[in-house]
N, CA, C and O atoms as a MOPAC input file, in Angstrom:
PM7 MOZYME 1SCF
protein

 N     -2.47400 1   -22.27800 1   -10.52800 1
 C     -2.29900 1   -20.97500 1   -11.05500 1
 C     -2.18400 1   -21.04600 1   -12.84500 1
 O     -1.29400 1   -21.72600 1   -13.35600 1
 N     -2.95800 1   -20.44400 1   -13.51100 1
 C     -2.63800 1   -20.42800 1   -14.71100 1
 C     -1.44200 1   -19.61900 1   -15.27800 1
 O     -0.71100 1   -18.91900 1   -14.57800 1
 N     -1.29500 1   -19.81500 1   -16.84900 1
 C     -0.27100 1   -19.38900 1   -17.09200 1
 C     -0.27400 1   -17.91700 1   -17.08900 1
 O      0.78600 1   -17.31800 1   -16.90500 1
 N     -1.68600 1   -17.10900 1   -17.33000 1
 C     -2.27100 1   -15.88100 1   -17.59200 1
 C     -2.01300 1   -15.30500 1   -16.21300 1
 O     -1.69700 1   -14.12300 1   -16.08400 1
 N     -2.14900 1   -16.16100 1   -15.13500 1
 C     -1.98500 1   -15.42600 1   -13.68700 1
 C     -0.78600 1   -15.39100 1   -13.44500 1
 O     -0.52700 1   -14.66100 1   -12.48800 1
 N      0.29800 1   -16.00200 1   -14.03400 1
 C      1.17700 1   -16.25900 1   -13.48300 1
 C      2.13500 1   -15.20000 1   -13.10700 1
 O      2.08000 1   -14.18300 1   -13.79800 1
 N      3.30300 1   -15.24300 1   -11.81900 1
 C      3.73000 1   -13.86600 1   -11.00600 1
 C      4.60700 1   -13.32600 1   -12.12100 1
 O      5.33700 1   -14.13600 1   -12.69100 1
 N      4.62100 1   -12.15200 1   -12.47000 1
 C      5.77300 1   -11.35900 1   -13.36300 1
 C      6.77000 1   -10.54400 1   -12.65500 1
 O      6.60900 1   -10.65500 1   -11.43900 1
 N      7.60300 1    -9.87700 1   -12.92500 1
 C      8.81200 1    -9.07200 1   -12.51700 1
 C      7.89200 1    -8.21800 1   -11.97700 1
 O      7.78200 1    -7.96000 1   -10.77800 1
 N      7.02300 1    -7.64100 1   -13.15800 1
 C      6.22800 1    -6.42600 1   -12.48500 1
 C      5.50700 1    -6.63700 1   -11.10300 1
 O      5.60800 1    -5.80400 1   -10.20200 1
 N      4.92000 1    -7.56200 1   -11.00800 1
 C      4.73700 1    -8.26400 1    -9.83700 1
 C      5.29800 1    -8.14000 1    -8.25200 1
 O      4.79500 1    -7.79100 1    -7.18400 1
 N      6.57900 1    -8.60600 1    -8.67900 1
 C      7.43100 1    -8.29900 1    -7.78100 1
 C      7.98200 1    -7.09100 1    -7.54500 1
 O      8.50700 1    -7.00000 1    -6.43500 1
 N      8.03900 1    -6.01900 1    -8.31700 1
 C      8.59700 1    -4.54300 1    -8.07800 1
 C      7.53000 1    -4.04400 1    -7.36100 1
 O      7.71200 1    -3.24800 1    -6.44000 1
 N      6.00000 1    -4.58100 1    -7.81700 1
 C      4.83000 1    -3.71500 1    -7.02400 1
 C      4.82900 1    -4.41300 1    -5.88500 1
 O      5.33800 1    -3.61400 1    -5.09800 1
 N      4.52700 1    -5.62900 1    -5.13800 1
 C      5.22400 1    -5.85900 1    -4.36600 1
 C      5.87900 1    -5.47700 1    -3.34200 1
 O      5.44100 1    -5.24500 1    -2.21500 1
 N      7.13200 1    -5.39600 1    -3.79500 1
 C      8.19400 1    -5.20300 1    -3.18200 1
 C      8.35000 1    -3.71700 1    -2.33800 1
 O      8.68500 1    -3.39000 1    -1.19900 1
 N      7.81800 1    -2.88000 1    -3.82500 1
 C      7.66400 1    -1.69300 1    -3.38300 1
 C      6.57100 1    -1.16000 1    -2.37900 1
 O      6.61300 1    -0.06500 1    -1.81700 1
 N      5.70600 1    -1.99700 1    -2.26400 1
 C      4.48300 1    -1.78200 1    -1.12400 1
 C      4.77500 1    -1.68000 1     0.04500 1
 O      4.27700 1    -0.95000 1     0.90200 1
 N      5.96600 1    -2.74300 1     0.15100 1
 C      6.83100 1    -2.35900 1     1.69500 1
 C      7.11700 1    -0.99800 1     2.07800 1
 O      7.33300 1    -0.08800 1     1.27700 1
 N      7.10900 1    -0.88700 1     3.43300 1
 C      7.38000 1     0.40100 1     3.74900 1
 C      8.89100 1     0.73500 1     3.86900 1
 O      9.69000 1    -0.16700 1     4.12000 1
 N      9.34600 1     2.18300 1     3.67100 1
 C     10.50500 1     2.71500 1     3.23700 1
 C     11.42400 1     1.90500 1     2.49600 1
 O     12.56300 1     1.66000 1     2.89300 1
 N     10.79800 1     1.37100 1     1.11300 1
 C     11.46100 1     0.56200 1     0.19100 1
 C     11.48200 1     1.11600 1    -1.12100 1
 O     10.55300 1     1.62200 1    -1.75000 1
 N     12.96800 1     0.90800 1    -1.52700 1
 C     13.48400 1     2.05300 1    -2.72900 1
 C     14.18200 1     0.58900 1    -3.53800 1
 O     14.37400 1    -0.54600 1    -3.10400 1
 N     14.42000 1     1.16000 1    -4.77700 1
 C     14.67900 1     0.00600 1    -6.08300 1
 C     15.73700 1     0.81600 1    -6.51100 1
 O     15.67100 1     1.98300 1    -6.89600 1
 N     16.77300 1     0.05100 1    -6.40500 1
 C     18.18100 1     0.59600 1    -7.15200 1
 C     18.85300 1    -0.30200 1    -8.14900 1
 O     19.13500 1    -1.43100 1    -7.74600 1
 N     19.12700 1    -0.01500 1    -9.26600 1
 C     20.49400 1    -0.67700 1   -10.25500 1
 C     21.50200 1    -1.42000 1    -9.72700 1
 O     22.53300 1    -0.77300 1    -9.54100 1
 N     21.54800 1    -2.77600 1    -9.37100 1
 C     23.10200 1    -3.03900 1    -9.03400 1
 C     23.38800 1    -4.39300 1    -9.95900 1
 O     22.57600 1    -5.19800 1   -10.41600 1
 N     24.77300 1    -4.35100 1   -10.06300 1
 C     25.06000 1    -5.50000 1   -11.45700 1
 C     24.01700 1    -5.48100 1   -12.20200 1
 O     23.38200 1    -6.53400 1   -12.26300 1
 N     23.50700 1    -4.25200 1   -13.01700 1
 C     22.72900 1    -4.55100 1   -13.87000 1
 C     21.26200 1    -5.22600 1   -13.46400 1
 O     20.52400 1    -5.72200 1   -14.31500 1
 N     21.02300 1    -5.18800 1   -12.41100 1
 C     19.84000 1    -6.03500 1   -11.91100 1
 C     18.85400 1    -5.11200 1   -10.90700 1
 O     19.38200 1    -4.70300 1    -9.87300 1
 N     17.69700 1    -4.82700 1   -11.11500 1
 C     16.71700 1    -4.16100 1   -10.09200 1
 C     17.20100 1    -5.38200 1    -9.04700 1
 O     17.18300 1    -6.61000 1    -9.14100 1
 N     17.81200 1    -4.08700 1    -7.60200 1
 C     17.27800 1    -4.69800 1    -6.14600 1
 C     16.04000 1    -3.53200 1    -5.51700 1
 O     15.57700 1    -2.46000 1    -5.90700 1
 N     15.82000 1    -4.50800 1    -4.24200 1
 C     14.92500 1    -3.68900 1    -3.41500 1
 C     15.55500 1    -3.79300 1    -2.30000 1
 O     15.98100 1    -4.85200 1    -1.84000 1
 N     15.67900 1    -2.44800 1    -1.67800 1
 C     16.37700 1    -2.18800 1    -0.10200 1
 C     15.40200 1    -1.57800 1     0.84000 1
 O     14.39400 1    -0.93700 1     0.54300 1
 N     15.83600 1    -1.86200 1     1.97000 1
 C     14.82800 1    -1.29900 1     3.37800 1
 C     16.29800 1    -1.02800 1     4.17200 1
 O     16.93000 1    -1.86000 1     4.82200 1
 N     16.69400 1     0.55900 1     3.89500 1
 C     17.17200 1     1.03700 1     5.03200 1
 C     18.74900 1     0.87100 1     4.51000 1
 O     19.79000 1     0.91600 1     5.16700 1
 N     18.54600 1     0.67300 1     3.15400 1
 C     19.99000 1     0.50000 1     2.32300 1
 C     20.40100 1    -1.04000 1     2.05500 1
 O     20.98700 1    -1.54200 1     1.09700 1
 N     19.90500 1    -1.59200 1     3.19900 1
 C     19.83300 1    -3.09900 1     2.70000 1
 C     19.32100 1    -3.74800 1     1.66600 1
 O     18.33700 1    -3.18000 1     1.19200 1
 N     19.72700 1    -5.02800 1     0.98800 1
 C     18.81300 1    -5.37500 1     0.03600 1
 C     18.49000 1    -6.48800 1     0.49000 1
 O     19.18000 1    -7.45000 1     0.82700 1
 N     16.94000 1    -6.24700 1     0.48600 1
 C     15.83100 1    -7.69700 1     0.31500 1
 C     15.32600 1    -8.66600 1    -0.78500 1
 O     14.90000 1    -9.79600 1    -0.54700 1
 N     15.39800 1    -8.22700 1    -1.74400 1
 C     15.07900 1    -8.79300 1    -3.18400 1
 C     15.94900 1    -8.31300 1    -3.92100 1
 O     16.65500 1    -7.31700 1    -3.75800 1
 N     15.87400 1    -9.31100 1    -5.05800 1
 C     16.23600 1    -8.41000 1    -6.36900 1
 C     16.07000 1    -9.75800 1    -7.60200 1
 O     16.09200 1   -10.98800 1    -7.54400 1
 N     15.91100 1    -8.80100 1    -8.61200 1
 C     15.12800 1    -9.52700 1   -10.02900 1
 C     16.51600 1   -10.10300 1   -10.22000 1
 O     17.53200 1    -9.56100 1    -9.78400 1
 N     16.48500 1   -11.61200 1   -11.12300 1
 C     17.08600 1   -11.80600 1   -12.00400 1
 C     17.40900 1   -11.61300 1   -13.26900 1
 O     16.44200 1   -11.29700 1   -13.96200 1
 N     18.57400 1   -11.70200 1   -13.90500 1
 C     18.73700 1   -11.23600 1   -15.32500 1
 C     17.43000 1   -11.34100 1   -16.31800 1
 O     16.72600 1   -10.45000 1   -16.79400 1
 N     17.36700 1   -13.02900 1   -16.47200 1
 C     15.81900 1   -12.91900 1   -17.30400 1
 C     14.40800 1   -13.12600 1   -16.61200 1
 O     13.44200 1   -13.75200 1   -17.04900 1
 N     14.56200 1   -12.32500 1   -15.22300 1
 C     13.01800 1   -12.02100 1   -14.29800 1
 C     12.18600 1   -13.02700 1   -14.45900 1
 O     10.98200 1   -12.77600 1   -14.49800 1
 N     12.60700 1   -14.24700 1   -14.57600 1
 C     11.90200 1   -15.53600 1   -14.42000 1
 C     12.09100 1   -16.41000 1   -12.62000 1
 O     11.63100 1   -17.43100 1   -12.10800 1
 N     13.00200 1   -15.31900 1   -12.18600 1
 C     13.67700 1   -15.68500 1   -10.58900 1
 C     13.77300 1   -14.44900 1   -10.00500 1
 O     13.87500 1   -13.36400 1   -10.57600 1
 N     13.72300 1   -14.75500 1    -8.45600 1
 C     13.97000 1   -13.26500 1    -7.64800 1
 C     14.90400 1   -13.89000 1    -6.76300 1
 O     15.05700 1   -15.10600 1    -6.65200 1
 N     15.41700 1   -13.15000 1    -6.24400 1
 C     16.32900 1   -13.51400 1    -4.95900 1
 C     16.24300 1   -13.00600 1    -3.44600 1
 O     16.44600 1   -11.80800 1    -3.25100 1
 N     15.96700 1   -13.80200 1    -2.41200 1
 C     15.74300 1   -12.99500 1    -1.04900 1
 C     16.69500 1   -13.50500 1    -0.11100 1
 O     17.49200 1   -14.41100 1    -0.35400 1
 N     16.56900 1   -12.81300 1     1.09700 1
 C     16.74500 1   -13.29300 1     2.19900 1
 C     16.39300 1   -14.66000 1     2.43700 1
 O     15.43900 1   -15.26200 1     1.94500 1
 N     17.13500 1   -15.03500 1     3.12900 1
 C     16.82300 1   -16.62300 1     4.01900 1
 C     17.98400 1   -17.07200 1     4.86900 1
 O     19.07900 1   -17.21100 1     4.32400 1
 N     17.84000 1   -17.31500 1     6.17400 1
 C     18.78000 1   -17.76700 1     6.69900 1
 C     19.46900 1   -19.13400 1     6.43700 1
 O     18.89600 1   -20.21700 1     6.55100 1
 N     20.39400 1   -19.01100 1     6.17800 1
 C     21.28300 1   -20.27800 1     5.59700 1
 C     20.70400 1   -21.79400 1     6.33700 1
 O     20.53100 1   -22.92300 1     5.88000 1
 N     20.57100 1   -21.36200 1     7.30000 1
 C     20.00000 1   -23.05800 1     8.32400 1
 C     18.48900 1   -23.06100 1     7.67000 1
 O     18.15600 1   -24.18900 1     7.30700 1
 N     18.02900 1   -22.58300 1     7.56400 1
 C     16.35000 1   -22.70300 1     6.74500 1
 C     16.54400 1   -22.94400 1     5.51600 1
 O     15.96900 1   -23.96900 1     5.15100 1
 N     17.31400 1   -22.23800 1     4.46400 1
 C     17.53000 1   -22.69400 1     2.92300 1
 C     17.52300 1   -23.83700 1     2.68400 1
 O     16.62800 1   -24.18800 1     1.91500 1
 N     18.44600 1   -24.89500 1     3.18800 1
 C     18.39800 1   -26.42700 1     2.52200 1
 C     16.85000 1   -26.87200 1     2.87300 1
 O     16.22100 1   -26.91900 1     1.81600 1
 N     16.30400 1   -27.09900 1     3.62200 1
 C     15.01900 1   -27.57700 1     4.36600 1
 C     14.03200 1   -26.62200 1     3.37900 1
 O     13.01500 1   -27.18800 1     2.97700 1
 N     14.15600 1   -25.80500 1     3.13200 1
 C     13.32000 1   -25.16700 1     1.74800 1
 C     13.22600 1   -25.84100 1     0.44500 1
 O     12.37300 1   -26.56400 1    -0.07000 1
 N     14.30200 1   -25.40600 1     0.09200 1
 C     15.36900 1   -26.37800 1    -1.16000 1
 C     14.83000 1   -27.67200 1    -1.17000 1
 O     14.53700 1   -28.16900 1    -2.25800 1
 N     14.68200 1   -28.19200 1    -0.30500 1
 C     14.41400 1   -29.84700 1    -0.41000 1
 C     13.18000 1   -30.11300 1    -0.28800 1
 O     12.71600 1   -31.09200 1    -0.87200 1
 N     12.31500 1   -29.21400 1     0.57600 1
 C     10.91000 1   -29.50700 1     0.58000 1
 C     10.19100 1   -29.18700 1    -0.95400 1
 O      9.26500 1   -29.89900 1    -1.34200 1
 N     10.71100 1   -28.04200 1    -1.79000 1
 C     10.12000 1   -27.22700 1    -3.16700 1
 C     11.56300 1   -27.11400 1    -3.40400 1
 O     12.29900 1   -26.33500 1    -2.79800 1
 N     11.96500 1   -28.02400 1    -4.42000 1
 C     13.16700 1   -27.72200 1    -5.24700 1
 C     12.16700 1   -26.94100 1    -6.70300 1
 O     12.56400 1   -26.04800 1    -7.45200 1
 N     11.67900 1   -27.19600 1    -6.71100 1
 C     10.92400 1   -26.32500 1    -8.04300 1
 C     10.70600 1   -25.11700 1    -8.01400 1
 O     10.57200 1   -24.46000 1    -9.04600 1
 N     10.62600 1   -24.57800 1    -6.73100 1
 C     10.42100 1   -23.70400 1    -6.46900 1
 C     11.80600 1   -22.44800 1    -5.85600 1
 O     12.02800 1   -21.29800 1    -6.23300 1
 N     12.39300 1   -23.16200 1    -4.97300 1
 C     13.24100 1   -22.72700 1    -4.35400 1
 C     14.61200 1   -23.23800 1    -4.78800 1
 O     14.54800 1   -24.39100 1    -5.21600 1
 N     15.86100 1   -22.69300 1    -4.80000 1
 C     16.95400 1   -22.72200 1    -5.11300 1
 C     17.81800 1   -21.80900 1    -4.85900 1
 O     17.53100 1   -20.73200 1    -4.33700 1
 N     19.36400 1   -22.28300 1    -5.33200 1
 C     20.57900 1   -21.12700 1    -4.82600 1
 C     21.18700 1   -21.05800 1    -6.38500 1
 O     21.03400 1   -21.73600 1    -7.40000 1
 N     21.75200 1   -20.18800 1    -6.11800 1
 C     23.07300 1   -20.37600 1    -7.18500 1
 C     24.41500 1   -20.71300 1    -6.94100 1
 O     25.13500 1   -19.95600 1    -6.29000 1
 N     24.91200 1   -22.01600 1    -7.50500 1
 C     26.25500 1   -22.47500 1    -6.85000 1
 C     27.37500 1   -21.66200 1    -6.94300 1
 O     27.65700 1   -21.36700 1    -8.10400 1
 N     28.05700 1   -21.23400 1    -6.14000 1
 C     29.00100 1   -20.64800 1    -6.40000 1
 C     28.93900 1   -19.21500 1    -6.18000 1
 O     29.95900 1   -18.53000 1    -6.10900 1
 N     27.70000 1   -18.72100 1    -6.06600 1
 C     27.11000 1   -17.21300 1    -5.78800 1
 C     26.59200 1   -17.24000 1    -4.76300 1
 O     27.08600 1   -16.43700 1    -3.97200 1
 N     25.65500 1   -17.91200 1    -4.32300 1
 C     24.57900 1   -17.78100 1    -2.74500 1
 C     25.16700 1   -18.61400 1    -2.04400 1
 O     24.90100 1   -18.44000 1    -0.85500 1
 N     26.03200 1   -19.66800 1    -2.27800 1
 C     26.63500 1   -20.45700 1    -1.17900 1
 C     26.92400 1   -19.93800 1     0.45000 1
 O     26.22000 1   -20.41600 1     1.34000 1
 N     27.82800 1   -19.09500 1     0.72900 1
 C     28.27700 1   -18.18800 1     1.96200 1
 C     27.05100 1   -17.19000 1     2.11600 1
 O     27.02000 1   -16.65400 1     3.22400 1
 N     26.25900 1   -16.90600 1     1.43500 1
 C     25.43300 1   -15.58300 1     1.90500 1
 C     24.10500 1   -16.36300 1     2.30800 1
 O     23.79000 1   -17.50100 1     1.96000 1
 N     23.33000 1   -15.39500 1     3.20700 1
 C     21.69800 1   -15.71800 1     3.76200 1
 C     20.92700 1   -15.37500 1     2.69500 1
 O     20.27900 1   -14.33800 1     2.83900 1
 N     20.74100 1   -16.35100 1     0.96700 1
 C     20.35900 1   -15.67300 1     0.09200 1
 C     19.93300 1   -16.80100 1    -0.68700 1
 O     20.76800 1   -17.68500 1    -0.88100 1
 N     18.49600 1   -16.95700 1    -1.28600 1
 C     18.24400 1   -17.78600 1    -1.63400 1
 C     17.22300 1   -17.53300 1    -2.85800 1
 O     16.53400 1   -16.51500 1    -2.79600 1
 N     17.07900 1   -18.41200 1    -3.99100 1
 C     16.18700 1   -17.75400 1    -5.19300 1
 C     15.18300 1   -18.42900 1    -5.64400 1
 O     15.23200 1   -19.64000 1    -5.86100 1
 N     13.78300 1   -17.41900 1    -5.89800 1
 C     12.57300 1   -18.34800 1    -6.03100 1
 C     12.26800 1   -18.03200 1    -7.59700 1
 O     12.52600 1   -16.97400 1    -8.17100 1
 N     11.75200 1   -19.01400 1    -8.07400 1
 C     10.88400 1   -19.32200 1    -9.42500 1
 C      9.74900 1   -18.79200 1    -9.88800 1
 O      8.72500 1   -19.42500 1   -10.14600 1
 N      9.92500 1   -17.54800 1   -10.00600 1
 C      8.74500 1   -16.93600 1   -10.19800 1
 C      7.37700 1   -17.91500 1   -10.59300 1
 O      6.31300 1   -17.91200 1    -9.97500 1
 N      7.69500 1   -18.70900 1   -11.73700 1
 C      6.19200 1   -19.55400 1   -12.30500 1
 C      5.46100 1   -20.40900 1   -11.38800 1
 O      4.27100 1   -20.70600 1   -11.49800 1
 N      6.59800 1   -20.94100 1   -10.08600 1
 C      6.16900 1   -21.86900 1    -9.06800 1
 C      5.15200 1   -21.33700 1    -7.96300 1
 O      4.22200 1   -21.83400 1    -7.32800 1
 N      5.78900 1   -20.04900 1    -8.03600 1
 C      4.57800 1   -19.13100 1    -6.74700 1
 C      3.05200 1   -19.46900 1    -6.98400 1
 O      2.51300 1   -19.36100 1    -8.08500 1
 N      2.35100 1   -19.93100 1    -5.72100 1
 C      1.23600 1   -20.39500 1    -6.06200 1
 C     -0.06300 1   -19.02700 1    -6.33100 1
 O     -1.16600 1   -19.23100 1    -6.83800 1
 N      0.35100 1   -17.93600 1    -5.93600 1
 C     -0.64800 1   -16.88600 1    -6.05700 1
 C      0.23600 1   -15.48100 1    -5.84300 1
 O      1.37600 1   -15.71200 1    -5.44100 1
 N     -0.06900 1   -14.12700 1    -6.02900 1
 C      0.53000 1   -12.80500 1    -5.25300 1
 C      0.67300 1   -12.74900 1    -3.67900 1
 O      1.55200 1   -12.15900 1    -3.05200 1
 N     -0.38500 1   -13.49500 1    -3.17100 1
 C     -0.25700 1   -13.78300 1    -1.50400 1
 C      1.12600 1   -14.49100 1    -1.10200 1
 O      1.91500 1   -14.16300 1    -0.21700 1
 N      1.18700 1   -15.54200 1    -1.99900 1
 C      2.76700 1   -16.31000 1    -1.53400 1
 C      3.99700 1   -15.02100 1    -1.97200 1
 O      5.07800 1   -14.74900 1    -1.44900 1
 N      3.40800 1   -14.52800 1    -2.93200 1
 C      4.64800 1   -13.53000 1    -3.18800 1
 C      5.01000 1   -12.74100 1    -2.02200 1
 O      6.16300 1   -12.63700 1    -1.60500 1
 N      4.09100 1   -12.24500 1    -1.56200 1
 C      3.77300 1   -10.81700 1    -0.82700 1
 C      4.29200 1   -11.57900 1     0.51200 1
 O      4.82600 1   -10.81300 1     1.31400 1
 N      4.24400 1   -12.74200 1     0.84700 1
 C      4.91600 1   -13.31300 1     2.13300 1
 C      6.12600 1   -13.70000 1     2.19900 1
 O      6.70600 1   -13.69000 1     3.28400 1
 N      6.71800 1   -14.10000 1     1.10400 1
 C      7.80000 1   -14.11400 1     1.07300 1
 C      8.77100 1   -12.99700 1     0.69700 1
 O      9.98100 1   -13.22100 1     0.68600 1
 N      8.17100 1   -11.56100 1     0.32900 1
 C      9.00200 1   -10.66700 1     0.47900 1
 C      8.73400 1   -10.25400 1     1.87300 1
 O      9.54500 1    -9.88200 1     2.72100 1
 N      7.71600 1   -10.36000 1     1.94100 1
 C      7.73900 1    -9.58600 1     3.58300 1
 C      8.70500 1   -10.30600 1     4.53400 1
 O      9.44000 1    -9.74900 1     5.34800 1
 N      8.60300 1   -11.57000 1     4.32300 1
 C      9.58100 1   -12.36900 1     5.18700 1
 C     11.17400 1   -11.82600 1     5.11100 1
 O     11.96600 1   -11.66500 1     6.04000 1
 N     11.35300 1   -11.61000 1     3.70300 1
 C     12.58700 1   -10.83200 1     3.28100 1
 C     12.92100 1    -9.65300 1     3.92600 1
 O     13.87100 1    -9.48300 1     4.69000 1
 N     11.97300 1    -8.73900 1     3.52800 1
 C     11.94400 1    -7.20500 1     4.16400 1
 C     12.42300 1    -7.41600 1     5.57600 1
 O     13.54800 1    -7.10700 1     5.96800 1
 N     11.20600 1    -8.12600 1     6.52100 1
 C     11.80700 1    -7.89100 1     7.94200 1
 C     13.41200 1    -8.45400 1     8.24400 1
 O     14.07300 1    -7.84900 1     9.08700 1
 N     14.03900 1    -9.69000 1     7.49000 1
 C     15.21500 1    -9.71900 1     7.75700 1
 C     15.97500 1    -8.69500 1     7.25900 1
 O     17.13500 1    -8.74300 1     7.66900 1
 N     15.71500 1    -7.72600 1     6.47200 1
 C     16.86000 1    -6.73800 1     6.40200 1
 C     16.37500 1    -5.53300 1     6.96100 1
 O     17.12100 1    -4.56900 1     6.79100 1
 N     14.95400 1    -5.25300 1     7.80400 1
 C     14.66200 1    -4.08300 1     7.90000 1
 C     15.05600 1    -3.87900 1     9.35000 1
 O     14.98100 1    -4.71800 1    10.24800 1
 N     15.57800 1    -2.36500 1     9.44900 1
 C     15.92100 1    -2.11600 1    11.26600 1
 C     14.79800 1    -2.42400 1    11.81100 1
 O     13.63700 1    -2.44100 1    11.39900 1
 N     15.45500 1    -2.74100 1    13.10700 1
 C     14.31300 1    -3.25600 1    14.38000 1
 C     13.42500 1    -2.28200 1    14.58700 1
 O     12.31800 1    -2.65100 1    14.19400 1
 N     13.41500 1    -1.29400 1    14.99100 1
 C     12.43500 1    -0.60500 1    14.81900 1
 C     11.56400 1     0.12100 1    14.03000 1
 O     10.67000 1     0.85400 1    14.45200 1
 N     11.87900 1    -0.12400 1    12.72600 1
 C     11.26100 1    -0.27400 1    11.60000 1
 C     10.07200 1    -1.17800 1    11.32700 1
 O      8.88000 1    -0.92900 1    11.14700 1
 N     10.71200 1    -2.21200 1    11.35100 1
 C      9.78300 1    -4.04500 1    11.72100 1
 C      8.97200 1    -3.49700 1    12.82700 1
 O      7.80000 1    -3.24400 1    12.54700 1
 N      9.30400 1    -3.30600 1    13.81900 1
 C      8.43500 1    -3.17500 1    15.20500 1
 C      7.08500 1    -2.19900 1    14.71000 1
 O      5.97400 1    -2.40100 1    15.20100 1
 N      7.30800 1    -1.18000 1    13.73800 1
 C      6.54300 1    -0.29800 1    13.76300 1
 C      5.57400 1    -0.64900 1    12.51700 1
 O      4.83900 1     0.22700 1    12.06100 1
 N      5.59900 1    -2.16200 1    11.89500 1
 C      4.80000 1    -2.52100 1    11.08400 1
 C      4.31400 1    -3.92100 1    11.57600 1
 O      4.63400 1    -4.87600 1    10.86800 1
 N      3.57700 1    -4.16300 1    12.70700 1
 C      3.12200 1    -5.22200 1    13.21400 1
 C      2.36800 1    -6.29300 1    11.96200 1
 O      2.03000 1    -7.47300 1    12.04900 1
 N      2.31300 1    -5.65900 1    11.21100 1
 C      0.88900 1    -6.02700 1     9.70100 1
 C      1.88400 1    -7.11600 1     9.22300 1
 O      1.50700 1    -8.22700 1     8.85000 1
 N      3.13200 1    -6.73500 1     9.25800 1
 C      4.20700 1    -7.93900 1     8.55400 1
 C      4.67600 1    -8.95500 1     9.29600 1
 O      5.53400 1    -9.73600 1     8.88400 1
 N      4.17800 1    -9.00400 1    10.36700 1
 C      4.87900 1    -9.89800 1    11.19200 1
 C      3.56100 1   -11.29200 1    11.02700 1
 O      2.33800 1   -11.31600 1    11.16900 1
 N      4.51000 1   -12.22000 1    10.69500 1
 C      3.79500 1   -13.77700 1    10.08600 1
 C      3.53600 1   -13.93100 1     9.08500 1
 O      3.40400 1   -15.09100 1     8.69600 1
 N      3.32600 1   -12.76300 1     8.12600 1
 C      3.18500 1   -12.51000 1     6.99500 1
 C      3.18600 1   -13.70000 1     6.11300 1
 O      2.32300 1   -13.97600 1     5.28100 1
 N      4.56000 1   -14.56300 1     6.47200 1
 C      4.88100 1   -15.86300 1     5.98400 1
 C      3.46400 1   -17.02800 1     6.04800 1
 O      3.36700 1   -17.88400 1     5.16900 1
 N      2.47100 1   -16.93500 1     7.13000 1
 C      1.71300 1   -17.92200 1     7.51100 1
 C      1.43700 1   -18.64000 1     6.18500 1
 O      1.11100 1   -17.99500 1     5.18800 1
 N      1.57300 1   -20.05300 1     6.17000 1
 C      1.00500 1   -20.36600 1     4.78800 1
 C      2.03100 1   -20.45600 1     3.69500 1
 O      1.89800 1   -21.14200 1     2.68200 1
 N      3.06500 1   -19.70400 1     3.98800 1
 C      3.94100 1   -19.91300 1     2.53000 1
 C      4.63800 1   -20.91700 1     2.71800 1
 O      4.43600 1   -21.67600 1     3.66500 1
 N      5.64400 1   -21.09900 1     1.78200 1
 C      7.10900 1   -21.84400 1     1.84200 1
 C      7.42300 1   -22.52900 1     3.39400 1
 O      7.18200 1   -21.80900 1     4.36300 1
 N      7.80200 1   -23.50900 1     3.56200 1
 C      8.72500 1   -24.17600 1     4.47800 1
 C      7.53600 1   -24.49800 1     6.17600 1
 O      7.93500 1   -24.81500 1     7.29700 1
 N      5.72500 1   -24.19300 1     5.59600 1
 C      4.91300 1   -24.52400 1     6.56900 1
 C      4.63600 1   -25.89600 1     6.35400 1
 O      4.33700 1   -26.15200 1     5.18700 1
 N      4.65000 1   -26.92800 1     7.19900 1
 C      4.23700 1   -28.25100 1     7.30600 1
 C      2.81500 1   -28.09500 1     7.30600 1
 O      2.25500 1   -27.26200 1     8.01800 1
 N      2.12000 1   -28.98800 1     6.41400 1
 C      0.44400 1   -28.72900 1     6.24000 1
 C      0.02300 1   -30.32800 1     6.74000 1
 O     -1.12200 1   -30.67500 1     6.44800 1
 N      0.88400 1   -31.31200 1     7.47400 1
 C     -0.12500 1   -32.50200 1     7.73600 1
 C      0.51800 1   -32.60200 1     8.91200 1
 O      0.18300 1   -33.46100 1     9.72700 1

């Protein structure tokens, strides 16, 4: 991806708000994206990274596999099912959409998630997939 095609905060906002029943709310001075009142994504202070839900048991593996892309903010994310994603390291808008859809599914009420089967498996080919 060239610098001209780099994922921006505007891309994150657009992709997040395209997910069903998503709202944006400012919290801690940062934009957060919510489904049913639960945060599933946020933009960092400098808009170079986003936070997303990630099961803690999967997080270490993702960070180890792609440390240039995934990280946690020590002392802040340690005890939560949450990690950060560097926007500049994302391959394209499809990867962004897949990561956001995965995070959305973790926060969405089961009934809402079940009503949107098109979002199931959206992370295929995204972070954490072995390709060899």
